[in-house]
C-alpha positions, 0 to 999 in steps of 0.5 A: 500499499502507498503511503501519501506523504503530507507536504505542508503547503500555504494555500491563501495570505489572510493578512499582513501586519508589520512583521507577522502574517497569517495564512491558510495551510493545506491542513486547513488551518489559519495560522500566524508567522511572526517573522522576526522570530523566523528571520532570527531563527534561520540566522538572517544577518544584517550582511544578508540580502534577506535582512530587508525584510525586517523592514515592514515596507519590504516584508509586505511586498511578499506573494504566494507563489508555489504554496509558499511565501516569496520575496521578489525584492531580495537581491539573491541570486544563483549561478547556473551551470554555464556560469551564468547568474540568475536572480531568484525570489527568496523562499522559505519552505511551507514546512519551516513556516509551519513549524514557526507557525501558531493557530489563528483563533477564528471568530467563528470557533470563538462563537461556536464554543460559547453558543454552545454553552450558553445553549447547554446552560439554557437546556440545564445540562451539565457538560457530562449530561451533554457528553452522554447525549451526544456521544462525545466526552465531557473533556471534549465538550469542554475544549469546544465551549473554551476554544481549545478545539477544532469542531467538524460539522459532523460532531458539531450537528451531533451535539446541537441535534442529538445532545441539545435537541435543537436544530443546526443552521448554517449560513455563508454570507 
């Protein structure tokens, strides 16, 4: 049986602020990358062409190319086999960026946890009661309510419809 290798890829840039950037990885997570830390960790020194990325205006020129972050404004060259020098963009692999990133809490997940807690309390249920009714665990209900766990729609539906006896409605605006 062939094993598929999951290589991190960046699908989208959400926002850029100063030297931080929020991206969506192919695992579906929005994550924040603090480039002050990344550039220091990979030893970008003052004499390096990539040092200009410590300037937020230069940093903001980032583009998403081939599923990773790329800066064409960094003067970086490679020598071809024929001895010719060719300018190439500065890139840091998505695997490295994933390692140095932090999960970004979405407004939706924060709202879901609060909504589940409010509906549970209004129904007069404890976390344990809701867990038993919906076929999950009390710790999982707690993690959802405290925004410490992502939810799959099927699980959310089970908690809302089976556990709370309510109807789940989802809309896209």
